[in-house]
Steps between C-alpha positions, in 0.01 A plus 500: 500500500460726803502332838253706702558283804852630570440864410372721782489791259259316275290402800488865608393604150222246506373633834512858376315403181233323704458807723470727197240269349299513823508880525464582130152627400291233330485658157331193354179588684334835429414724791150590611566843350531340154169326558315816595661700221351254251165515680488880497603522134225253415244695700601816317438327165155393622407850608638658181390234248282568198328306222805533276716307748271329752746234621827688551492397865559137404873558447523586870302189591762295317767696686335413831486135402873509421579667833289252696655203320836605647362574844496824695757589764421743777735611776242558773362165621252673731328659201154385405619489141702189578206339681256560215747441219317412178753225428440360155127547474477777243286357220624586152325383185378186670853368545651401833870417516525455876275313738616643833419811694198636681370733232359849469144394583605230744295366793560650847827386652387254766489125552150453358475345155328738260451485127740735324359761263839517329485127428149540358601783267817321393297194400227707335728712282597233244143367499372848417750528216374168362136602543548833322661325204257208487176693549596750231462214250140485370527119486748397771613134503285298739795305641686821590186640662463186711867510602475865601179432691668222698803716576273778624294265716820366655548831685133553589551418868784751539307780332156433644603461863771768528255732678411241763840470670582869542561628855189658656654849486511472120124458463318790329244684711176637353458851643189614315319518170451756228136489392499808278468428129823642355316576177327797665834666568648697214839514667760266352602296805547141606162497677349153495190364671560204731694401813828669594785313670807601694817299569786469744701717261527573130752220444271235646228642274741460208556135583123440505445675169795320341338171597156612386620615159709187441203287614267682258750454218527130589122457488478701177736249338298205631169644379621567145660156486179337626296687239740393226471138613119513532515459879239770556375353827824611671463868413240606766719362781803693380293812436369508857856503634596784266215721618617478864861574407406800286285636783800476734722704270228766460450518877874561552538792257399780741755371753772541237389833357350696789658613825211378718240242394240609757511855363484362146179310583338811651594723207404242238157442656444875531599553138756764600826547309793297624789682662775354287816389671828409335479120520774419252606177669143371522447579133816313400405195704156482334620507137541130430202365700266747329649442155476122537138525612406735215664277239335177612193486280321261732470785755168686473491805271422757770799396711734503201384849402542621857857364512584668170350829617685488832832421333451812289413698814824381664695614195332841497503570874835352609703550185578129460499487122523121496146491639383697196695269268333197659155662473560584133575134428176370650186405310240464776216432255678207334396139555691176442847386608702774667800417284313633195506858631741717306670661800864597459569357846453130566404353834860389553642845423251654742593238759867592465404861563306392807801321642716803433253699708480242780881486504487862611324374814848391612598864550589558863412842646780661696477788749764758417646643819549875505829643619530826687 
């Protein structure tokens, strides 16, 4: 037995070991560079994807989940990356292994209680997986339908009222209206008659559209369950909510895809060709909300066709091939439960892609100083 109490040498060794432990890099936690490497590789797979391999980006989503489960270390505490750390809120296949952290689509960092969009999506993901499986059955068990309905209704307050406790600066602003019938224009664009909104920035717009698309998906589940259970009196109430949400997504599209919404309104109403700008980021951020809306069969046919057409436009004009893959998997004329569509990409897979894209919102721009 070694008597550490009488050995100054041993005590010195212990102090040195402690000092080394304190100064040694924390290899157990990946760096922010690892995080962004996984994000950028995933984004590359989205841009370069095709129908033969439409979900190659998912391996990088799993990589991100692994990185986040270990935590991210960053050496510059003044960086905004550390303030807006996504913590453990990357949703993967409807499974959450950690319950802490602020999240990628977290509420503003202040002392006001606000419903968390991350929490909503985390709770919705496994319910969507259950709904896709259950509604694909032509004769789903009544008991399972009732259980799923109750589980969905349990989060109704969080989903329905998310929009009501946003800070005032987050509210969308209607800046005008396109009255021209897009059918008279032969140009393949994202022209759409109706109001046009602008937002504080494109990331706030993304939060709104993430909520809208998840809300539409939620109501789509409830409507198909109600129809299966013979509760047809509930459908008109749900349908009214869907129409407003779909209109909000449509009104936000010019803000994502055009450099100036006021100019867009003028050109659209005049029927003049759009001056295309390279809005790659806006196109990426629209992929999941538009895909979710186009796949929900309870959404009206004209809106679903417009979403499918605009996804294809994004693929053609910006080079984001994943948009084309999503458009190819849509069946805008189909009726019935959304789960019955034969798309190669499920709602959950598309949601994982969306969170990969929103994870890129953590990128922090740096000004590179020039040296003489």
